[in-house]
N, C-alpha and C positions, 0 to 999 in steps of 0.2 A: 504493500500500500504506500510505501515511500515513493513509488514511481507514478502515482496518480497526479496529474498536473494541478488539480485544484488543491491537493494537499501540499504540493511543492510550493505553490504560490502563497498559500496560507502561512506556511513556515517562513518564507522569504519576507512577507509583509509584517508578520508578527515580530520579527526580529529587526524591524526598523523603528527605532524609538520615536522619530518624528511623526510616523503614521500611527503606530500602535500604543505608544507610551510604554508603560511597564506592565508585565503580566500580573494581573490581580492575584491575591492569595485566595479569595473566595471563602466559602464555608461549606459544611456538610449539606446544608439546605440549598445553597446556591453556589455550586462548584465553579471555579474559574475556567476549567477545561471539561468539555463533555465530548465523548466519542460513542456513538451508537450505531449499530449495524443490524440489519434484518436480512436473514438468509432463508433459503428454501431447499428442502431435501430433494424435491423433484423440480427440474427445470430443463430448459433446452440450451445446449452449448453448441455454438456454430450450427444451429439448425437441427441438432440431433438430441434425442432425450438422454439425459445423463443416466448412467448406471452406477450405483454405489454398492460396494461390497456389504454383505450382511453384517460384518463386524463393525461397520461404521456406526451402527445403532447401539453398540455395546460400550457404555461409558468406561468400563474397566480396560478396554483396549484403545478406543478412540479418545477417551477423555471427555469430561463434561464440557459444556459450552464455555464455562468460566476459565478453562485452561486450553481452549482450542482457538476459536476466532479472536477471543479477547487478547491473545498473545500479540496479534498485529496491532490492535488498538492501543494497548499499553505501550508497545514499541513506538507508536506515533506520538503519544504523550511525551515520552522521554526525548525523542528525536526532534520534535518541534519546540518544546519548551526549554530544553537544555542542550542545544546542539553542540557537539564536540566535548561536552563535559563528562568526566568520569563519575559515575554514581556509585555510592556505597550502600548496598542494600541493608546493611546492619544499622544505619542511622538515617538514611534518606527516605525510606519507605515506611509509612505507617498506615495499616489497614484500619478503616473506621467501621465499615459495615459491608456486608455482602449477603446476597440471597440467590437462590436458584429455584427453578420450577420446570415442570415437564411439558413436553409436547406429546400429544397422544397420537399414536400411529396404529391404524387398524391393519389387520392381516392383508386386506386388499391394497392398502397404500404401500405396505412393506414389499409385497410382491411386485407392484408396479415399478418401484424404483430399484429394487435389487434383482428382480427376475429370479428370485429364490422361492421355492415352494414352502411357504409357511415360515414360522419363527424357528431358528435353530435352537438346540438345547441350551446353549449358553445364554440365551435371552429369556428363558422361561421364567426366571425369578423376577423379571421386570414386566411380566404380562399380568394384568389385573384379572379380577374374577369375571370381567366381561370380555376377556380375550383381546384386550387392547394393550399394546406396548407403551410403557411410560418411559420416555427418554429425557433425562435431565440435561437438556441441551441449551436451556435459557438461563440467563443470570445477569446480575449487575453488581457492581462494587463501587464504593466511594472510599478513596484513600488520599493520603497526603504524600506528595513527592517534593522533597526539599521545601516543605511548608506550603506548597500549592495544592489546593483541593481539586481533585479530578474525579470524574464519574465515567465509568466504562460499562456499557451494557450490550448484550447480544440476544437476539431473538431468532429462533428457527421455526418457521411455519412449514407445513408440508409442501404446499404449492402456491405460487403467486397467481393472482388473477391474470388473465391473458394480457400481454403487453407490458407486464411489470416484472422486473427482475430484482436482484438483491439491491439494497439501498444503504446509504451511509449518511449520517448526520454528525456534524462536528461544530463545536463552538470553542473559540479561545477569546476570553474577555480581557481586554487591556484597559489601562486607565484613560485612554483616549477613544478607543473604538473596539468593536467586537468583530472578529473574523468568523464568518459562519459559512459552512458548507451544507447545502441542502440538495436532496435528490428525490423530491416528491413529484406529485402530479404536475405542479406548476412548472417544474424543470424537465418535464417529459421523461422523468426517471433517469436523468443524466446529471451527474454532480455539477453544481455551480457554486462559485465562491462569491460571497457578498461581504461588503464592508459596511457595518451599521454604526452610526455615531449617535449614541443615546443622548448625550448632553449637548444642548444647542450651542454652548460657549466653545465647544471644540470643533464644530462643523467647518468653519472657515479654514482653520489651521490644518485640519486633517485633509480637507479637499486639496489644498496647495501641496501638502507633503505627499499625498497619494498620487497626484498627477506626476510629480517629480520621480516618485518611486517607480511608477509604471514606465516612464521614459528610461530610467536606469535599467529596468528589467529587460528592455528590448535587446540588450547585448546578449543575454542568455536565452531569452524566449521571444524572438521577433514575432510581431503580430499581436501580442497581448494588448488589450485595450480596456478602457473603462466606459461604463454606461450608467447614467443616473436613472434609477427607477424609483420614482417617488422620493423618499428621503434616504434611500439606500443605494450604495454604489455596487454594481455588479462587475466583477473582473472577468472579462471574456478572453478565453484562450482559443485560438484557432483549432479547427477540427483535427489538424495533423498531430496535435499533442494528446488528443483523446484516443489513445491506441487500444483501450479496453483491457479488462482484467486478465484475459488469457495471455496477452502480449507481455504483461508485466513479469510473467514467469521467465520469459526469455531475457528480460532486462536484469532480473535477479541473478540468473545463471551467468550472464556476462560479467556482472560485478564480482561474483564469486570466483570466476576463472581469473580475473585480474588479481584478486587477493592471492589466489593460488600461485600465480606466476611470481608475484612480489614476495611470497613467502611469509606474509604477515597481514594481520587485520589492523585497522586503526586502533590506537591505544584504548579508546573508550568502548569499543564494540563488545569485547568479552565481559568486562565488569558490568556493563549496562545490560547485556544479555542475561547475566546472573540476576541482576536486579529485576528484570522483566519477569523471569520465571518465578522468582521469589514472590513477586506481586500476585501473579495469577494463582499460584499454589496456596498462598495465604488466603486468598479470596475463597477458593473452594473449600479449604479447611474450615473457615469461619462459617460459610453457608451450611455445610454439613453438620456443624455443631449446634445449630439453632433448632 
Protein backbone atom coordinates (compact mmCIF):
# COMPACT_ATOMS: atom_id res chain seq x y z
CA UNK A 1 0.00 0.00 0.00
CA UNK A 2 3.06 2.26 0.12
CA UNK A 3 2.80 2.34 -3.68
CA UNK A 4 -0.73 3.73 -3.96
CA UNK A 5 -0.37 7.26 -5.38
CA UNK A 6 -2.91 8.87 -3.04
CA UNK A 7 -1.04 7.44 -0.04
CA UNK A 8 2.27 8.67 -1.43
CA UNK A 9 0.89 12.18 -1.91
CA UNK A 10 -0.76 12.13 1.52
CA UNK A 11 2.62 11.33 3.04
CA UNK A 12 4.41 13.99 1.00
CA UNK A 13 1.97 16.76 1.92
CA UNK A 14 1.65 15.72 5.57
CA UNK A 15 5.39 16.18 5.91
CA UNK A 16 5.32 19.76 4.61
CA UNK A 17 4.83 21.99 7.69
CA UNK A 18 3.70 24.96 5.60
CA UNK A 19 0.74 22.92 4.37
CA UNK A 20 0.01 20.48 7.18
CA UNK A 21 1.47 22.11 10.26
CA UNK A 22 2.32 19.46 12.83
CA UNK A 23 0.70 16.07 13.28
CA UNK A 24 -1.81 16.32 16.10
CA UNK A 25 -1.57 13.99 19.08
CA UNK A 26 -5.29 13.24 19.08
CA UNK A 27 -7.08 11.19 21.73
CA UNK A 28 -8.67 7.72 22.04
CA UNK A 29 -12.06 9.22 21.11
CA UNK A 30 -10.65 11.39 18.33
CA UNK A 31 -7.49 9.79 16.91
CA UNK A 32 -5.11 11.89 14.88
CA UNK A 33 -4.60 9.13 12.33
CA UNK A 34 -7.24 6.72 11.02
CA UNK A 35 -6.77 3.89 8.53
CA UNK A 36 -9.75 1.74 7.58
CA UNK A 37 -10.20 -0.86 4.87
CA UNK A 38 -13.06 -3.02 3.66
CA UNK A 39 -12.33 -6.28 1.84
CA UNK A 40 -14.29 -9.12 0.27
CA UNK A 41 -13.72 -12.86 0.27
CA UNK A 42 -15.30 -13.26 -3.14
CA UNK A 43 -14.44 -10.84 -5.91
CA UNK A 44 -13.26 -10.69 -9.49
CA UNK A 45 -9.58 -10.08 -10.26
CA UNK A 46 -8.74 -9.11 -13.85
CA UNK A 47 -12.18 -10.36 -14.82
CA UNK A 48 -11.88 -13.79 -13.21
CA UNK A 49 -13.55 -15.00 -9.99
CA UNK A 50 -10.99 -15.33 -7.24
CA UNK A 51 -10.32 -18.76 -5.75
CA UNK A 52 -9.18 -18.88 -2.14
CA UNK A 53 -7.74 -21.95 -0.41
CA UNK A 54 -9.91 -23.51 2.28
CA UNK A 55 -7.29 -22.74 4.95
CA UNK A 56 -7.76 -19.02 4.22
CA UNK A 57 -10.80 -19.22 6.50
CA UNK A 58 -8.87 -20.84 9.36
CA UNK A 59 -7.60 -18.10 11.68
CA UNK A 60 -5.09 -20.51 13.22
CA UNK A 61 -3.39 -20.73 9.82
CA UNK A 62 -4.22 -17.46 8.05
CA UNK A 63 -4.45 -15.34 11.19
CA UNK A 64 -7.27 -13.08 12.31
CA UNK A 65 -8.07 -9.86 10.51
CA UNK A 66 -6.24 -7.94 13.24
CA UNK A 67 -2.93 -9.53 12.23
CA UNK A 68 -3.58 -9.83 8.50
CA UNK A 69 -4.64 -6.76 6.50
CA UNK A 70 -4.01 -4.47 9.45
CA UNK A 71 -0.30 -5.21 9.03
CA UNK A 72 -0.37 -2.98 5.95
CA UNK A 73 -2.39 -0.26 7.68
CA UNK A 74 -0.13 -0.17 10.74
CA UNK A 75 2.82 -0.03 8.35
CA UNK A 76 1.33 3.05 6.68
CA UNK A 77 0.81 4.79 10.02
CA UNK A 78 4.50 4.32 10.80
CA UNK A 79 5.72 5.11 7.28
CA UNK A 80 3.67 8.30 6.88
CA UNK A 81 3.85 9.71 10.40
CA UNK A 82 7.49 8.97 11.19
CA UNK A 83 9.29 8.54 7.85
CA UNK A 84 12.84 7.30 8.17
CA UNK A 85 12.66 7.14 11.97
CA UNK A 86 13.69 4.04 13.88
CA UNK A 87 10.89 2.93 16.20
CA UNK A 88 11.39 1.06 19.47
CA UNK A 89 8.41 -1.19 20.14
CA UNK A 90 9.26 -1.40 23.85
CA UNK A 91 8.58 2.29 24.43
CA UNK A 92 6.98 3.80 21.30
CA UNK A 93 3.86 1.58 21.04
CA UNK A 94 1.01 1.55 23.56
CA UNK A 95 -2.14 -0.45 22.82
CA UNK A 96 -5.23 1.25 24.27
CA UNK A 97 -8.12 -0.93 23.12
CA UNK A 98 -8.90 -3.57 20.51
CA UNK A 99 -11.89 -5.64 19.46
CA UNK A 100 -12.70 -8.34 16.93
CA UNK A 101 -15.82 -9.93 15.49
CA UNK A 102 -16.88 -12.57 12.99
CA UNK A 103 -18.10 -12.67 9.43
CA UNK A 104 -20.59 -15.48 8.85
CA UNK A 105 -19.85 -17.79 5.93
CA UNK A 106 -22.46 -20.31 4.83
CA UNK A 107 -21.55 -23.62 3.23
CA UNK A 108 -22.71 -22.27 -0.14
CA UNK A 109 -20.52 -19.17 0.19
CA UNK A 110 -17.53 -21.28 1.21
CA UNK A 111 -17.92 -23.60 -1.77
CA UNK A 112 -18.36 -20.66 -4.15
CA UNK A 113 -15.05 -19.04 -3.24
CA UNK A 114 -12.94 -22.14 -2.47
CA UNK A 115 -14.56 -24.68 -4.83
CA UNK A 116 -14.07 -27.10 -1.96
CA UNK A 117 -16.95 -29.48 -1.08
CA UNK A 118 -18.05 -28.46 2.39
CA UNK A 119 -16.03 -27.38 5.41
CA UNK A 120 -12.82 -29.35 6.07
CA UNK A 121 -12.39 -30.99 9.48
CA UNK A 122 -10.01 -28.31 10.77
CA UNK A 123 -12.81 -25.72 10.48
CA UNK A 124 -15.50 -27.75 12.26
CA UNK A 125 -14.86 -26.10 15.64
CA UNK A 126 -15.68 -22.72 14.06
CA UNK A 127 -19.00 -23.87 12.60
CA UNK A 128 -22.02 -22.97 14.76
CA UNK A 129 -25.15 -25.00 15.48
CA UNK A 130 -26.77 -23.63 12.30
CA UNK A 131 -23.95 -24.88 10.10
CA UNK A 132 -22.49 -21.41 9.53
CA UNK A 133 -18.75 -20.79 9.69
CA UNK A 134 -17.74 -17.98 12.06
CA UNK A 135 -14.53 -16.29 10.87
CA UNK A 136 -12.82 -13.73 13.13
CA UNK A 137 -11.62 -11.60 10.24
CA UNK A 138 -12.84 -8.18 11.42
CA UNK A 139 -11.28 -5.96 14.03
CA UNK A 140 -10.16 -2.54 15.13
CA UNK A 141 -7.53 -1.12 17.43
CA UNK A 142 -6.69 2.22 18.97
CA UNK A 143 -3.11 2.72 20.06
CA UNK A 144 -0.45 5.35 20.60
CA UNK A 145 2.67 5.55 18.47
CA UNK A 146 5.24 7.96 19.89
CA UNK A 147 2.37 9.75 21.62
CA UNK A 148 0.16 10.00 18.51
CA UNK A 149 -3.25 8.31 18.75
CA UNK A 150 -4.04 6.07 15.78
CA UNK A 151 -7.02 3.93 14.86
CA UNK A 152 -6.79 0.99 12.47
CA UNK A 153 -9.72 -1.17 11.43
CA UNK A 154 -10.51 -3.88 8.89
CA UNK A 155 -13.80 -5.37 7.75
CA UNK A 156 -14.30 -8.46 5.59
CA UNK A 157 -17.62 -8.94 3.84
CA UNK A 158 -18.28 -11.97 1.71
CA UNK A 159 -19.01 -10.20 -1.56
CA UNK A 160 -19.32 -6.58 -2.63
CA UNK A 161 -22.31 -5.28 -4.58
CA UNK A 162 -21.70 -5.22 -8.33
CA UNK A 163 -19.26 -2.52 -9.39
CA UNK A 164 -17.78 -2.11 -5.92
CA UNK A 165 -14.41 -3.47 -4.84
CA UNK A 166 -12.21 -3.23 -1.77
CA UNK A 167 -12.11 0.26 -0.26
CA UNK A 168 -9.70 2.34 1.80
CA UNK A 169 -10.30 5.35 4.07
CA UNK A 170 -7.53 7.35 5.68
CA UNK A 171 -7.25 10.55 7.72
CA UNK A 172 -4.19 12.40 9.01
CA UNK A 173 -5.03 15.43 11.13
CA UNK A 174 -2.55 18.29 11.28
CA UNK A 175 -2.61 21.59 13.12
CA UNK A 176 -3.37 23.40 9.83
CA UNK A 177 -5.37 20.89 7.78
CA UNK A 178 -6.51 17.29 7.42
CA UNK A 179 -5.30 14.93 4.70
CA UNK A 180 -8.17 12.59 3.81
CA UNK A 181 -8.31 9.65 1.40
CA UNK A 182 -11.79 8.50 0.41
CA UNK A 183 -12.85 5.66 -1.86
CA UNK A 184 -16.63 5.66 -1.73
CA UNK A 185 -19.50 6.09 -4.15
CA UNK A 186 -18.71 9.77 -4.79
CA UNK A 187 -15.20 8.74 -5.86
CA UNK A 188 -16.49 5.91 -8.10
CA UNK A 189 -14.79 3.59 -5.61
CA UNK A 190 -11.35 4.85 -6.62
CA UNK A 191 -9.09 6.45 -3.98
CA UNK A 192 -8.99 10.24 -3.99
CA UNK A 193 -6.96 12.57 -1.76
CA UNK A 194 -8.55 15.67 -0.24
CA UNK A 195 -7.09 18.53 1.79
CA UNK A 196 -9.62 19.87 4.29
CA UNK A 197 -8.90 23.07 6.23
CA UNK A 198 -11.30 23.10 9.23
CA UNK A 199 -10.24 26.47 10.67
CA UNK A 200 -11.07 29.55 8.60
CA UNK A 201 -7.99 31.42 9.82
CA UNK A 202 -5.77 28.80 8.13
CA UNK A 203 -7.49 28.71 4.74
CA UNK A 204 -5.49 31.48 3.02
CA UNK A 205 -2.06 30.33 4.21
CA UNK A 206 -2.77 26.67 3.43
CA UNK A 207 -4.05 27.60 -0.03
CA UNK A 208 -0.80 29.40 -0.88
CA UNK A 209 1.41 26.71 0.66
CA UNK A 210 -0.55 23.93 -1.02
CA UNK A 211 -0.20 25.48 -4.47
CA UNK A 212 3.55 25.84 -3.98
CA UNK A 213 3.75 22.26 -2.70
CA UNK A 214 1.97 20.90 -5.77
CA UNK A 215 4.36 22.86 -8.01
CA UNK A 216 7.28 21.30 -6.14
CA UNK A 217 5.80 17.82 -6.48
CA UNK A 218 5.76 18.20 -10.27
CA UNK A 219 9.42 17.17 -10.29
CA UNK A 220 8.52 13.75 -8.86
CA UNK A 221 4.96 13.37 -10.11
CA UNK A 222 4.37 15.41 -13.28
CA UNK A 223 0.73 16.18 -13.94
CA UNK A 224 -0.47 16.27 -10.32
CA UNK A 225 -2.87 19.17 -9.85
CA UNK A 226 -5.35 20.80 -7.47
CA UNK A 227 -9.08 21.38 -7.77
CA UNK A 228 -11.23 23.26 -5.26
CA UNK A 229 -14.48 21.40 -4.58
CA UNK A 230 -16.59 23.46 -2.22
CA UNK A 231 -14.35 24.21 0.74
CA UNK A 232 -12.08 21.21 0.17
CA UNK A 233 -9.11 20.81 -2.15
CA UNK A 234 -8.86 17.62 -4.20
CA UNK A 235 -5.38 16.51 -5.20
CA UNK A 236 -5.70 14.98 -8.65
CA UNK A 237 -3.16 12.44 -9.87
CA UNK A 238 -3.15 11.48 -13.57
CA UNK A 239 -4.45 8.05 -14.49
CA UNK A 240 -0.93 6.78 -15.23
CA UNK A 241 -0.20 6.74 -11.49
CA UNK A 242 -3.30 4.70 -10.61
CA UNK A 243 -1.78 1.38 -11.61
CA UNK A 244 -4.04 -0.75 -9.40
CA UNK A 245 -3.57 -3.10 -6.48
CA UNK A 246 -2.25 -6.05 -8.49
CA UNK A 247 0.51 -3.96 -10.08
CA UNK A 248 1.74 -2.95 -6.63
CA UNK A 249 2.95 -6.52 -6.05
CA UNK A 250 5.38 -6.06 -8.92
CA UNK A 251 6.59 -2.78 -7.44
CA UNK A 252 7.15 -4.42 -4.06
CA UNK A 253 9.12 -7.23 -5.72
CA UNK A 254 11.25 -4.71 -7.60
CA UNK A 255 12.07 -2.89 -4.35
CA UNK A 256 12.89 -6.18 -2.61
CA UNK A 257 15.26 -7.22 -5.40
CA UNK A 258 17.04 -3.88 -5.12
CA UNK A 259 17.55 -4.48 -1.39
CA UNK A 260 18.76 -7.99 -2.21
CA UNK A 261 21.35 -6.65 -4.65
CA UNK A 262 22.45 -3.98 -2.17
CA UNK A 263 22.71 -6.60 0.56
CA UNK A 264 20.86 -4.52 3.16
CA UNK A 265 17.59 -2.88 4.11
CA UNK A 266 17.25 0.73 5.27
CA UNK A 267 18.29 1.04 8.93
CA UNK A 268 14.71 1.75 10.01
CA UNK A 269 12.99 -1.08 8.14
CA UNK A 270 13.72 -4.04 10.46
CA UNK A 271 13.08 -2.35 13.84
CA UNK A 272 9.92 -0.80 12.41
CA UNK A 273 8.84 -4.19 11.09
CA UNK A 274 9.21 -5.56 14.61
CA UNK A 275 7.20 -2.61 15.97
CA UNK A 276 4.52 -3.25 13.35
CA UNK A 277 4.07 -6.91 14.27
CA UNK A 278 4.22 -6.10 17.97
CA UNK A 279 1.33 -3.69 17.39
CA UNK A 280 -0.86 -6.18 15.52
CA UNK A 281 -0.19 -9.11 17.85
CA UNK A 282 -0.80 -6.92 20.90
CA UNK A 283 -4.15 -5.95 19.40
CA UNK A 284 -5.32 -9.51 18.80
CA UNK A 285 -4.13 -10.56 22.27
CA UNK A 286 -6.14 -7.73 23.84
CA UNK A 287 -9.22 -8.48 21.70
CA UNK A 288 -9.18 -12.16 22.64
CA UNK A 289 -8.81 -11.31 26.31
CA UNK A 290 -12.06 -9.34 26.47
